[in-house]
C-alpha positions as protocol buffer text, in pm:
chain_id: "A"
residue {
  index: 1
  type: UNK
  ca { x: 67 y: 662 z: -1553 }
}
residue {
  index: 2
  type: UNK
  ca { x: 16 y: 287 z: -1526 }
}
residue {
  index: 3
  type: UNK
  ca { x: -225 y: 199 z: -1248 }
}
residue {
  index: 4
  type: UNK
  ca { x: -335 y: -141 z: -1116 }
}
residue {
  index: 5
  type: UNK
  ca { x: -686 y: -183 z: -979 }
}
residue {
  index: 6
  type: UNK
  ca { x: -804 y: -491 z: -787 }
}
residue {
  index: 7
  type: UNK
  ca { x: -1008 y: -742 z: -981 }
}
residue {
  index: 8
  type: UNK
  ca { x: -1270 y: -942 z: -795 }
}
residue {
  index: 9
  type: UNK
  ca { x: -1470 y: -859 z: -484 }
}
residue {
  index: 10
  type: UNK
  ca { x: -1322 y: -510 z: -445 }
}
residue {
  index: 11
  type: UNK
  ca { x: -1351 y: -410 z: -811 }
}
residue {
  index: 12
  type: UNK
  ca { x: -1698 y: -259 z: -803 }
}
residue {
  index: 13
  type: UNK
  ca { x: -1630 y: -56 z: -488 }
}
residue {
  index: 14
  type: UNK
  ca { x: -1300 y: 66 z: -634 }
}
residue {
  index: 15
  type: UNK
  ca { x: -1458 y: 173 z: -964 }
}
residue {
  index: 16
  type: UNK
  ca { x: -1729 y: 354 z: -766 }
}
residue {
  index: 17
  type: UNK
  ca { x: -1472 y: 539 z: -555 }
}
residue {
  index: 18
  type: UNK
  ca { x: -1274 y: 649 z: -861 }
}
residue {
  index: 19
  type: UNK
  ca { x: -1598 y: 760 z: -1028 }
}
residue {
  index: 20
  type: UNK
  ca { x: -1678 y: 989 z: -735 }
}
residue {
  index: 21
  type: UNK
  ca { x: -1320 y: 1116 z: -743 }
}
residue {
  index: 22
  type: UNK
  ca { x: -1353 y: 1206 z: -1111 }
}
residue {
  index: 23
  type: UNK
  ca { x: -1221 y: 905 z: -1307 }
}
residue {
  index: 24
  type: UNK
  ca { x: -1453 y: 678 z: -1501 }
}
residue {
  index: 25
  type: UNK
  ca { x: -1319 y: 327 z: -1556 }
}
residue {
  index: 26
  type: UNK
  ca { x: -1515 y: 85 z: -1772 }
}
residue {
  index: 27
  type: UNK
  ca { x: -1434 y: -282 z: -1826 }
}
residue {
  index: 28
  type: UNK
  ca { x: -1611 y: -574 z: -1987 }
}
residue {
  index: 29
  type: UNK
  ca { x: -1670 y: -892 z: -1790 }
}
residue {
  index: 30
  type: UNK
  ca { x: -1359 y: -1055 z: -1940 }
}
residue {
  index: 31
  type: UNK
  ca { x: -1144 y: -746 z: -1980 }
}
residue {
  index: 32
  type: UNK
  ca { x: -829 y: -689 z: -1779 }
}
residue {
  index: 33
  type: UNK
  ca { x: -758 y: -348 z: -1928 }
}
residue {
  index: 34
  type: UNK
  ca { x: -1037 y: -102 z: -1836 }
}
residue {
  index: 35
  type: UNK
  ca { x: -1088 y: 207 z: -2046 }
}
residue {
  index: 36
  type: UNK
  ca { x: -1043 y: 535 z: -1860 }
}
residue {
  index: 37
  type: UNK
  ca { x: -1170 y: 881 z: -1954 }
}
residue {
  index: 38
  type: UNK
  ca { x: -827 y: 1022 z: -1855 }
}
residue {
  index: 39
  type: UNK
  ca { x: -577 y: 979 z: -2141 }
}
residue {
  index: 40
  type: UNK
  ca { x: -291 y: 998 z: -1890 }
}
residue {
  index: 41
  type: UNK
  ca { x: -410 y: 684 z: -1709 }
}
residue {
  index: 42
  type: UNK
  ca { x: -350 y: 328 z: -1832 }
}
residue {
  index: 43
  type: UNK
  ca { x: -525 y: 74 z: -1611 }
}
residue {
  index: 44
  type: UNK
  ca { x: -481 y: -298 z: -1552 }
}
residue {
  index: 45
  type: UNK
  ca { x: -700 y: -526 z: -1344 }
}
residue {
  index: 46
  type: UNK
  ca { x: -509 y: -771 z: -1126 }
}
residue {
  index: 47
  type: UNK
  ca { x: -570 y: -983 z: -820 }
}
residue {
  index: 48
  type: UNK
  ca { x: -501 y: -756 z: -525 }
}
residue {
  index: 49
  type: UNK
  ca { x: -245 y: -1004 z: -390 }
}
residue {
  index: 50
  type: UNK
  ca { x: -27 y: -956 z: -701 }
}
residue {
  index: 51
  type: UNK
  ca { x: -35 y: -578 z: -722 }
}
residue {
  index: 52
  type: UNK
  ca { x: 240 y: -492 z: -469 }
}
residue {
  index: 53
  type: UNK
  ca { x: 494 y: -713 z: -646 }
}
residue {
  index: 54
  type: UNK
  ca { x: 435 y: -559 z: -989 }
}
residue {
  index: 55
  type: UNK
  ca { x: 439 y: -206 z: -845 }
}
residue {
  index: 56
  type: UNK
  ca { x: 769 y: -279 z: -669 }
}
residue {
  index: 57
  type: UNK
  ca { x: 918 y: -413 z: -995 }
}
residue {
  index: 58
  type: UNK
  ca { x: 816 y: -95 z: -1182 }
}
residue {
  index: 59
  type: UNK
  ca { x: 591 y: -278 z: -1428 }
}
residue {
  index: 60
  type: UNK
  ca { x: 318 y: -56 z: -1281 }
}
residue {
  index: 61
  type: UNK
  ca { x: 353 y: 293 z: -1139 }
}
residue {
  index: 62
  type: UNK
  ca { x: 77 y: 279 z: -879 }
}
residue {
  index: 63
  type: UNK
  ca { x: -176 y: 35 z: -747 }
}
residue {
  index: 64
  type: UNK
  ca { x: -472 y: -4 z: -515 }
}
residue {
  index: 65
  type: UNK
  ca { x: -434 y: -300 z: -282 }
}
residue {
  index: 66
  type: UNK
  ca { x: -461 y: -407 z: 78 }
}
residue {
  index: 67
  type: UNK
  ca { x: -197 y: -347 z: 342 }
}
residue {
  index: 68
  type: UNK
  ca { x: -207 y: -722 z: 408 }
}
residue {
  index: 69
  type: UNK
  ca { x: -91 y: -789 z: 52 }
}
residue {
  index: 70
  type: UNK
  ca { x: 197 y: -544 z: 85 }
}
residue {
  index: 71
  type: UNK
  ca { x: 307 y: -716 z: 405 }
}
residue {
  index: 72
  type: UNK
  ca { x: 268 y: -1065 z: 259 }
}
residue {
  index: 73
  type: UNK
  ca { x: 470 y: -976 z: -53 }
}
residue {
  index: 74
  type: UNK
  ca { x: 725 y: -788 z: 160 }
}
residue {
  index: 75
  type: UNK
  ca { x: 713 y: -532 z: -121 }
}
residue {
  index: 76
  type: UNK
  ca { x: 940 y: -228 z: -109 }
}
residue {
  index: 77
  type: UNK
  ca { x: 691 y: 36 z: -227 }
}
residue {
  index: 78
  type: UNK
  ca { x: 591 y: 388 z: -128 }
}
residue {
  index: 79
  type: UNK
  ca { x: 261 y: 408 z: 57 }
}
residue {
  index: 80
  type: UNK
  ca { x: 86 y: 717 z: -79 }
}
residue {
  index: 81
  type: UNK
  ca { x: -228 y: 711 z: 137 }
}
residue {
  index: 82
  type: UNK
  ca { x: -478 y: 498 z: 318 }
}
residue {
  index: 83
  type: UNK
  ca { x: -820 y: 453 z: 155 }
}
residue {
  index: 84
  type: UNK
  ca { x: -1079 y: 356 z: 412 }
}
residue {
  index: 85
  type: UNK
  ca { x: -1330 y: 162 z: 208 }
}
residue {
  index: 86
  type: UNK
  ca { x: -1405 y: -206 z: 156 }
}
residue {
  index: 87
  type: UNK
  ca { x: -1632 y: -439 z: -36 }
}
residue {
  index: 88
  type: UNK
  ca { x: -1895 y: -473 z: 239 }
}
residue {
  index: 89
  type: UNK
  ca { x: -1850 y: -235 z: 529 }
}
residue {
  index: 90
  type: UNK
  ca { x: -1647 y: 62 z: 649 }
}
residue {
  index: 91
  type: UNK
  ca { x: -1469 y: -162 z: 901 }
}
residue {
  index: 92
  type: UNK
  ca { x: -1101 y: -250 z: 848 }
}
residue {
  index: 93
  type: UNK
  ca { x: -1029 y: -598 z: 718 }
}
residue {
  index: 94
  type: UNK
  ca { x: -886 y: -815 z: 995 }
}
residue {
  index: 95
  type: UNK
  ca { x: -678 y: -1130 z: 972 }
}
residue {
  index: 96
  type: UNK
  ca { x: -765 y: -1327 z: 1282 }
}
residue {
  index: 97
  type: UNK
  ca { x: -655 y: -1646 z: 1453 }
}
residue {
  index: 98
  type: UNK
  ca { x: -958 y: -1871 z: 1498 }
}
residue {
  index: 99
  type: UNK
  ca { x: -1030 y: -2217 z: 1633 }
}
residue {
  index: 100
  type: UNK
  ca { x: -1346 y: -2421 z: 1704 }
}
residue {
  index: 101
  type: UNK
  ca { x: -1541 y: -2292 z: 2004 }
}
residue {
  index: 102
  type: UNK
  ca { x: -1523 y: -2631 z: 2176 }
}
residue {
  index: 103
  type: UNK
  ca { x: -1148 y: -2665 z: 2111 }
}
residue {
  index: 104
  type: UNK
  ca { x: -894 y: -2656 z: 2398 }
}
residue {
  index: 105
  type: UNK
  ca { x: -702 y: -2400 z: 2191 }
}
residue {
  index: 106
  type: UNK
  ca { x: -775 y: -2056 z: 2341 }
}
residue {
  index: 107
  type: UNK
  ca { x: -460 y: -1859 z: 2257 }
}
residue {
  index: 108
  type: UNK
  ca { x: -167 y: -1863 z: 2017 }
}
residue {
  index: 109
  type: UNK
  ca { x: 60 y: -2039 z: 2265 }
}
residue {
  index: 110
  type: UNK
  ca { x: -174 y: -2339 z: 2267 }
}
residue {
  index: 111
  type: UNK
  ca { x: -73 y: -2411 z: 1905 }
}
residue {
  index: 112
  type: UNK
  ca { x: 282 y: -2521 z: 1988 }
}
residue {
  index: 113
  type: UNK
  ca { x: 360 y: -2817 z: 1760 }
}
residue {
  index: 114
  type: UNK
  ca { x: 20 y: -2798 z: 1586 }
}
residue {
  index: 115
  type: UNK
  ca { x: -102 y: -2705 z: 1238 }
}
residue {
  index: 116
  type: UNK
  ca { x: -243 y: -2372 z: 1114 }
}
residue {
  index: 117
  type: UNK
  ca { x: -389 y: -2306 z: 768 }
}
residue {
  index: 118
  type: UNK
  ca { x: -400 y: -1963 z: 606 }
}
residue {
  index: 119
  type: UNK
  ca { x: -373 y: -1773 z: 279 }
}
residue {
  index: 120
  type: UNK
  ca { x: -142 y: -1523 z: 452 }
}
residue {
  index: 121
  type: UNK
  ca { x: 155 y: -1750 z: 517 }
}
residue {
  index: 122
  type: UNK
  ca { x: 443 y: -1504 z: 563 }
}
residue {
  index: 123
  type: UNK
  ca { x: 250 y: -1270 z: 793 }
}
residue {
  index: 124
  type: UNK
  ca { x: 122 y: -1564 z: 996 }
}
residue {
  index: 125
  type: UNK
  ca { x: 469 y: -1713 z: 1027 }
}
residue {
  index: 126
  type: UNK
  ca { x: 607 y: -1382 z: 1157 }
}
residue {
  index: 127
  type: UNK
  ca { x: 317 y: -1358 z: 1404 }
}
residue {
  index: 128
  type: UNK
  ca { x: 398 y: -1696 z: 1561 }
}
residue {
  index: 129
  type: UNK
  ca { x: 774 y: -1633 z: 1553 }
}
residue {
  index: 130
  type: UNK
  ca { x: 723 y: -1312 z: 1750 }
}
residue {
  index: 131
  type: UNK
  ca { x: 528 y: -1511 z: 2009 }
}
residue {
  index: 132
  type: UNK
  ca { x: 791 y: -1784 z: 2022 }
}
residue {
  index: 133
  type: UNK
  ca { x: 543 y: -2049 z: 1908 }
}
residue {
  index: 134
  type: UNK
  ca { x: 671 y: -2330 z: 1685 }
}
residue {
  index: 135
  type: UNK
  ca { x: 387 y: -2458 z: 1467 }
}
residue {
  index: 136
  type: UNK
  ca { x: 333 y: -2571 z: 1109 }
}
residue {
  index: 137
  type: UNK
  ca { x: 193 y: -2301 z: 879 }
}
residue {
  index: 138
  type: UNK
  ca { x: 16 y: -2442 z: 572 }
}
residue {
  index: 139
  type: UNK
  ca { x: -100 y: -2244 z: 269 }
}
residue {
  index: 140
  type: UNK
  ca { x: -473 y: -2265 z: 206 }
}
residue {
  index: 141
  type: UNK
  ca { x: -618 y: -2228 z: -142 }
}
residue {
  index: 142
  type: UNK
  ca { x: -950 y: -2108 z: 0 }
}
residue {
  index: 143
  type: UNK
  ca { x: -1245 y: -2227 z: 207 }
}
residue {
  index: 144
  type: UNK
  ca { x: -1003 y: -2215 z: 498 }
}
residue {
  index: 145
  type: UNK
  ca { x: -1275 y: -2213 z: 764 }
}
residue {
  index: 146
  type: UNK
  ca { x: -1391 y: -2566 z: 674 }
}
residue {
  index: 147
  type: UNK
  ca { x: -1048 y: -2721 z: 740 }
}
residue {
  index: 148
  type: UNK
  ca { x: -1076 y: -2715 z: 1120 }
}
residue {
  index: 149
  type: UNK
  ca { x: -1072 y: -2935 z: 1314 }
}
residue {
  index: 150
  type: UNK
  ca { x: -1031 y: -3230 z: 1075 }
}
residue {
  index: 151
  type: UNK
  ca { x: -733 y: -3107 z: 872 }
}
residue {
  index: 152
  type: UNK
  ca { x: -573 y: -2838 z: 1090 }
}
residue {
  index: 153
  type: UNK
  ca { x: -600 y: -2721 z: 1449 }
}
residue {
  index: 154
  type: UNK
  ca { x: -661 y: -2352 z: 1379 }
}
residue {
  index: 155
  type: UNK
  ca { x: -672 y: -2101 z: 1097 }
}
residue {
  index: 156
  type: UNK
  ca { x: -571 y: -1743 z: 1027 }
}
residue {
  index: 157
  type: UNK
  ca { x: -845 y: -1598 z: 808 }
}
residue {
  index: 158
  type: UNK
  ca { x: -949 y: -1258 z: 683 }
}
residue {
  index: 159
  type: UNK
  ca { x: -1283 y: -1112 z: 788 }
}
residue {
  index: 160
  type: UNK
  ca { x: -1473 y: -785 z: 800 }
}
residue {
  index: 161
  type: UNK
  ca { x: -1762 y: -885 z: 1024 }
}
residue {
  index: 162
  type: UNK
  ca { x: -1670 y: -1230 z: 1158 }
}
residue {
  index: 163
  type: UNK
  ca { x: -2008 y: -1369 z: 1047 }
}
residue {
  index: 164
  type: UNK
  ca { x: -1865 y: -1647 z: 828 }
}
residue {
  index: 165
  type: UNK
  ca { x: -1638 y: -1766 z: 1106 }
}
residue {
  index: 166
  type: UNK
  ca { x: -1923 y: -1772 z: 1355 }
}
residue {
  index: 167
  type: UNK
  ca { x: -2142 y: -1960 z: 1109 }
}
residue {
  index: 168
  type: UNK
  ca { x: -1878 y: -2235 z: 1101 }
}
residue {
  index: 169
  type: UNK
  ca { x: -1861 y: -2258 z: 1479 }
}
residue {
  index: 170
  type: UNK
  ca { x: -1527 y: -2081 z: 1507 }
}
residue {
  index: 171
  type: UNK
  ca { x: -1411 y: -1846 z: 1781 }
}
residue {
  index: 172
  type: UNK
  ca { x: -1174 y: -1555 z: 1718 }
}
residue {
  index: 173
  type: UNK
  ca { x: -874 y: -1585 z: 1951 }
}
residue {
  index: 174
  type: UNK
  ca { x: -655 y: -1295 z: 1839 }
}
residue {
  index: 175
  type: UNK
  ca { x: -604 y: -1037 z: 1565 }
}
residue {
  index: 176
  type: UNK
  ca { x: -295 y: -1110 z: 1356 }
}
residue {
  index: 177
  type: UNK
  ca { x: -311 y: -807 z: 1126 }
}
residue {
  index: 178
  type: UNK
  ca { x: -546 y: -514 z: 1063 }
}
residue {
  index: 179
  type: UNK
  ca { x: -556 y: -422 z: 696 }
}
residue {
  index: 180
  type: UNK
  ca { x: -707 y: -136 z: 500 }
}
residue {
  index: 181
  type: UNK
  ca { x: -685 y: -48 z: 133 }
}
residue {
  index: 182
  type: UNK
  ca { x: -383 y: 157 z: 32 }
}
residue {
  index: 183
  type: UNK
  ca { x: -270 y: 352 z: -271 }
}
residue {
  index: 184
  type: UNK
  ca { x: 91 y: 246 z: -328 }
}
residue {
  index: 185
  type: UNK
  ca { x: 353 y: 369 z: -573 }
}
residue {
  index: 186
  type: UNK
  ca { x: 673 y: 244 z: -727 }
}
residue {
  index: 187
  type: UNK
  ca { x: 958 y: 438 z: -566 }
}
residue {
  index: 188
  type: UNK
  ca { x: 1106 y: 546 z: -900 }
}
residue {
  index: 189
  type: UNK
  ca { x: 765 y: 669 z: -1014 }
}
residue {
  index: 190
  type: UNK
  ca { x: 721 y: 859 z: -687 }
}
residue {
  index: 191
  type: UNK
  ca { x: 1057 y: 1030 z: -740 }
}
residue {
  index: 192
  type: UNK
  ca { x: 961 y: 1135 z: -1093 }
}
residue {
  index: 193
  type: UNK
  ca { x: 821 y: 1488 z: -1056 }
}
residue {
  index: 194
  type: UNK
  ca { x: 555 y: 1456 z: -1328 }
}
residue {
  index: 195
  type: UNK
  ca { x: 429 y: 1119 z: -1213 }
}
residue {
  index: 196
  type: UNK
  ca { x: 442 y: 1224 z: -850 }
}
residue {
  index: 197
  type: UNK
  ca { x: 220 y: 1526 z: -919 }
}
residue {
  index: 198
  type: UNK
  ca { x: -31 y: 1300 z: -1095 }
}
residue {
  index: 199
  type: UNK
  ca { x: -20 y: 1047 z: -813 }
}
residue {
  index: 200
  type: UNK
  ca { x: -72 y: 1321 z: -554 }
}
residue {
  index: 201
  type: UNK
  ca { x: -369 y: 1454 z: -750 }
}
residue {
  index: 202
  type: UNK
  ca { x: -527 y: 1108 z: -759 }
}
residue {
  index: 203
  type: UNK
  ca { x: -468 y: 1058 z: -386 }
}
residue {
  index: 204
  type: UNK
  ca { x: -614 y: 1399 z: -300 }
}
residue {
  index: 205
  type: UNK
  ca { x: -934 y: 1341 z: -495 }
}
residue {
  index: 206
  type: UNK
  ca { x: -980 y: 982 z: -377 }
}
residue {
  index: 207
  type: UNK
  ca { x: -953 y: 1097 z: -17 }
}
residue {
  index: 208
  type: UNK
  ca { x: -1190 y: 1383 z: -95 }
}
residue {
  index: 209
  type: UNK
  ca { x: -1445 y: 1135 z: -225 }
}
residue {
  index: 210
  type: UNK
  ca { x: -1410 y: 928 z: 91 }
}
residue {
  index: 211
  type: UNK
  ca { x: -1441 y: 1239 z: 309 }
}
residue {
  index: 212
  type: UNK
  ca { x: -1773 y: 1315 z: 142 }
}
residue {
  index: 213
  type: UNK
  ca { x: -1927 y: 980 z: 234 }
}
residue {
  index: 214
  type: UNK
  ca { x: -2200 y: 1023 z: 490 }
}
residue {
  index: 215
  type: UNK
  ca { x: -2209 y: 1401 z: 444 }
}
residue {
  index: 216
  type: UNK
  ca { x: -2463 y: 1624 z: 269 }
}
residue {
  index: 217
  type: UNK
  ca { x: -2499 y: 1994 z: 207 }
}
residue {
  index: 218
  type: UNK
  ca { x: -2790 y: 2204 z: 331 }
}
residue {
  index: 219
  type: UNK
  ca { x: -2896 y: 2540 z: 185 }
}
residue {
  index: 220
  type: UNK
  ca { x: -3166 y: 2756 z: 337 }
}
residue {
  index: 221
  type: UNK
  ca { x: -3302 y: 3108 z: 353 }
}
residue {
  index: 222
  type: UNK
  ca { x: -3327 y: 3270 z: 694 }
}
residue {
  index: 223
  type: UNK
  ca { x: -3487 y: 3599 z: 803 }
}
residue {
  index: 224
  type: UNK
  ca { x: -3239 y: 3821 z: 983 }
}
residue {
  index: 225
  type: UNK
  ca { x: -3474 y: 3839 z: 1278 }
}
residue {
  index: 226
  type: UNK
  ca { x: -3456 y: 3461 z: 1326 }
}
residue {
  index: 227
  type: UNK
  ca { x: -3092 y: 3403 z: 1232 }
}
residue {
  index: 228
  type: UNK
  ca { x: -2972 y: 3352 z: 1588 }
}
residue {
  index: 229
  type: UNK
  ca { x: -3246 y: 3096 z: 1653 }
}
residue {
  index: 230
  type: UNK
  ca { x: -3159 y: 2902 z: 1336 }
}
residue {
  index: 231
  type: UNK
  ca { x: -2785 y: 2909 z: 1409 }
}
residue {
  index: 232
  type: UNK
  ca { x: -2853 y: 2775 z: 1757 }
}
residue {
  index: 233
  type: UNK
  ca { x: -3003 y: 2460 z: 1605 }
}
residue {
  index: 234
  type: UNK
  ca { x: -2698 y: 2381 z: 1396 }
}
residue {
  index: 235
  type: UNK
  ca { x: -2456 y: 2116 z: 1530 }
}
residue {
  index: 236
  type: UNK
  ca { x: -2176 y: 2237 z: 1752 }
}
residue {
  index: 237
  type: UNK
  ca { x: -1854 y: 2340 z: 1574 }
}
residue {
  index: 238
  type: UNK
  ca { x: -2039 y: 2375 z: 1242 }
}
residue {
  index: 239
  type: UNK
  ca { x: -1998 y: 2725 z: 1102 }
}
residue {
  index: 240
  type: UNK
  ca { x: -2234 y: 2797 z: 811 }
}
residue {
  index: 241
  type: UNK
  ca { x: -2154 y: 3014 z: 514 }
}
residue {
  index: 242
  type: UNK
  ca { x: -2380 y: 3320 z: 523 }
}
residue {
  index: 243
  type: UNK
  ca { x: -2456 y: 3524 z: 211 }
}
residue {
  index: 244
  type: UNK
  ca { x: -2674 y: 3836 z: 170 }
}
residue {
  index: 245
  type: UNK
  ca { x: -2988 y: 3818 z: -41 }
}
residue {
  index: 246
  type: UNK
  ca { x: -3152 y: 4090 z: -252 }
}
residue {
  index: 247
  type: UNK
  ca { x: -3389 y: 4147 z: 38 }
}
residue {
  index: 248
  type: UNK
  ca { x: -3171 y: 4285 z: 317 }
}
residue {
  index: 249
  type: UNK
  ca { x: -3404 y: 4132 z: 575 }
}
residue {
  index: 250
  type: UNK
  ca { x: -3296 y: 3780 z: 466 }
}
residue {
  index: 251
  type: UNK
  ca { x: -2971 y: 3581 z: 438 }
}
residue {
  index: 252
  type: UNK
  ca { x: -2880 y: 3253 z: 270 }
}
residue {
  index: 253
  type: UNK
  ca { x: -2709 y: 2995 z: 489 }
}
residue {
  index: 254
  type: UNK
  ca { x: -2519 y: 2688 z: 372 }
}
residue {
  index: 255
  type: UNK
  ca { x: -2363 y: 2409 z: 577 }
}
residue {
  index: 256
  type: UNK
  ca { x: -2221 y: 2058 z: 547 }
}
residue {
  index: 257
  type: UNK
  ca { x: -2352 y: 1806 z: 800 }
}
residue {
  index: 258
  type: UNK
  ca { x: -2365 y: 1431 z: 861 }
}
residue {
  index: 259
  type: UNK
  ca { x: -2645 y: 1278 z: 655 }
}
residue {
  index: 260
  type: UNK
  ca { x: -2784 y: 1079 z: 946 }
}
residue {
  index: 261
  type: UNK
  ca { x: -2849 y: 1402 z: 1141 }
}
residue {
  index: 262
  type: UNK
  ca { x: -3062 y: 1564 z: 872 }
}
residue {
  index: 263
  type: UNK
  ca { x: -3385 y: 1387 z: 965 }
}
residue {
  index: 264
  type: UNK
  ca { x: -3371 y: 1549 z: 1307 }
}
residue {
  index: 265
  type: UNK
  ca { x: -3215 y: 1877 z: 1199 }
}
residue {
  index: 266
  type: UNK
  ca { x: -3446 y: 1993 z: 919 }
}
residue {
  index: 267
  type: UNK
  ca { x: -3767 y: 2001 z: 1130 }
}
residue {
  index: 268
  type: UNK
  ca { x: -3580 y: 2201 z: 1396 }
}
residue {
  index: 269
  type: UNK
  ca { x: -3455 y: 2449 z: 1135 }
}
residue {
  index: 270
  type: UNK
  ca { x: -3806 y: 2494 z: 995 }
}
residue {
  index: 271
  type: UNK
  ca { x: -3950 y: 2559 z: 1341 }
}
residue {
  index: 272
  type: UNK
  ca { x: -3670 y: 2807 z: 1410 }
}
residue {
  index: 273
  type: UNK
  ca { x: -3762 y: 3007 z: 1098 }
}
residue {
  index: 274
  type: UNK
  ca { x: -3557 y: 2870 z: 805 }
}
residue {
  index: 275
  type: UNK
  ca { x: -3732 y: 2829 z: 469 }
}
residue {
  index: 276
  type: UNK
  ca { x: -3643 y: 2705 z: 122 }
}
residue {
  index: 277
  type: UNK
  ca { x: -3426 y: 2429 z: 264 }
}
residue {
  index: 278
  type: UNK
  ca { x: -3243 y: 2224 z: 0 }
}
residue {
  index: 279
  type: UNK
  ca { x: -3044 y: 1909 z: 75 }
}
residue {
  index: 280
  type: UNK
  ca { x: -2786 y: 1801 z: -185 }
}
residue {
  index: 281
  type: UNK
  ca { x: -2530 y: 1518 z: -211 }
}
residue {
  index: 282
  type: UNK
  ca { x: -2153 y: 1572 z: -208 }
}
residue {
  index: 283
  type: UNK
  ca { x: -1899 y: 1401 z: -434 }
}
residue {
  index: 284
  type: UNK
  ca { x: -1582 y: 1530 z: -272 }
}
residue {
  index: 285
  type: UNK
  ca { x: -1481 y: 1719 z: 41 }
}
residue {
  index: 286
  type: UNK
  ca { x: -1119 y: 1839 z: 53 }
}
residue {
  index: 287
  type: UNK
  ca { x: -995 y: 1943 z: 395 }
}
């Protein structure tokens, strides 16, 4: 199976996600063909913007790219699953309309007859067409935020946190597109039973790795006499696995909980009577 992975800012996060899912990709600093420990996988590193086009053409079977790139390429591909991760945060990547804070432009309609710069030209053009606004859309090769107000009147720029836009004195006026990372497939590859099974396996384990983020497992021993008190301290809707121990007066309990609750939960469990508490990380959680 030929798979495309994004080269650049998302590469490290993508390699890390695949590692947790069970695939180890390794690439040198100048390599565009990472080695994979799965002999059935042949990987290529590409700019995320190019991946949908090559997947649609069938040069590649599957790829990891942003929804924004699929929309911009107008690629006819099969969307296998959404992968909620990014290079910096867990927030979706937003393409936003922005203008200087002191500008008279406060909404899209104020850009009638004016100029807008963006790297997402086709999506931006559709956005203004849907609003009935006639303005000039210019492609930007980067550093888009520095082009207002001297070169253009507003920009459509991608952001996760908005911090760069604020640092340049820009105000977000509207969200043009919300984008998350997607696993996409060539339609012929998806209709091939062998490739489809492989693609489904990859999707299942990638989502399992994402499900495990922020979760940990807890093991503990609990005396039967204090079991009710310990169970009462566990978060609502969390049913632990209970197993008998050699000593019939004790049971072993195991549960998966949010990692940020453990600092409060463990002391409560100890005071309720649990002992031998072990916290362990999780690689994958399959629902």
